[in-house]
N, C-alpha and C positions, 0 to 999 in steps of 0.2 A: 169655453173658452177658445180663444183664435188660436190658429197656429203661425210658423213664420210665411211672411210673404216670399221669401226668398226660398226656392226649392232645392237649388244646389245644383252643382255639376258634378260629373266622375271625375276622381282624380284630383280635387280641387280641396285642399283642407281649409275649413273656415272656424272662426268662432264667433259665436251669436251671443245676444243680449236682448232682453226686452224691459220695458219700463210700462207697466198696465195701470190704466185709470190715474195717470198722475196729473195733477191738479193745475193744469196750463192750458193756455189758449193752443187749439190745433193749427190755428192762422199764422201765429207766430212761429209755432213748432216746424210747421212746414217751411218757413223761411229760413229758420236756423239749420235745421238738416240738408236744404239745398246748399248753404253756406260749406257746410263740412264734407258732402258727399265727394268721394274719389281723392281726397286729400291724403297724406301720409298721417297716421296717427297724431305725432309729435306735433305737426303743423294744425292738426283739428283742436288739439287741446288748446293749445295757442290761440287761436281763434275764440274759442269757447271762454277761456280764462280773460283774455281781453275785453269780451262783452260782460263778462262778470263784473270786472273792474272799472267797466265804462272807460275803458281807453280808445276801443274801437266799435264801431258801429255794424250793425249784421245788415246787409242789403236787403231790402226786400224789394222782389221784382214783381211777385203778382199783386199781393194784399198790401200795396202801397198809396192808397187814396188819402189824401191829406197828410201824408208822411213827410216832416221834414227832411231836407239833404242836409247829408253830412261830407266834410273834405274826404275825400278818397273813395268814398263808397256811394254815393249819389243818395236816393231815398233808402233811408234805412232807421232801425231803431235799437236802443240798446235793450235787447229782452234778456234781462237778468236772472228772472225765475226760470224762464226755458233753459237758458244757457246753463244754469246751476244744476237742474235736471237731466239735461242730457249729456252734461259732464259726467255724471253718475252713470248713467247708463254706459257709456264711453269707457270709464273705468272696468266696470263689471265685464263689458266684452274684452280688454284688454286681461284682466285675470283669466277669464274663458281661453283665451288664446294663450296664455304662458302655461295652463292646465292642459292644453290641446298638445304642447310642443311647438308652437309656432315660434319663428324668429321675431321677438318684438321691434328688432328695428326694421324690418321690412314688411311691417303692416300696414294697409291702407283702408279706408272706408269703403268698401264695395257697396253697400246697400244701407242707405238712411232712408227710413221709411215711417211714415205717422199714419194714424187713423182717428178718428173721433173716437171715443169713450162714452161711457155712460153717462148721463146727465143727474148732477146729485141736485135735491130739490133741498132750498133752506130757507129760512124767514129770516127778515131782516126787521127788527124791532122799530116801531115808529112810535110817535108821539100821542097821546091819549090811551094808551093803551092797545095800539093797533100793530099791525104789523103787514110787510108787503112780502108776497113771494117773491124769490130770485132762483135763477138757476146757476149752476156752477159747471163749467165745462172740464171734462177732463180728456186726455189723450193718451193713446196708445203708442210706445214707440218701440222701434226693432232698429238694429245696428247688428251690420254683419262684418267683419274685419276679416280680410284675405291678405296673403303674402303678395309681392310683387315678383312677376316672372322673372326668370335669370335671362340676360340678354346676350345674347350669341356674338 
């Protein structure tokens, strides 16, 4: 099992959460995590909930070949499945932050990273008693929340 990509800093309290081998596309996950990285937790939750409800598209900056343009975002997609899974990992990180005693109103997404997971082998039934092999991609997701620093 892999550890966290974020090693941590001395004197900084963080809350972490991981989703291991979630059944979703690593490329779409990369784009969704780019959309929420650095945002306050409340704003990140709104972005993800809007993507699940198909009200606002997630902007695709890297993996956007032949991707339709949407008003206000440019090339983007409604990554519903990915947004739903990332929303659950974000909720888990919020619960961990509450357990750690961090202030929920001052939390922001410090690290949002993903990596390709194991490939699941499966078979798709076809006509005449045949079947076709296909692979299902999985993704490992890591979210680290931290508190905003006090302004002097």
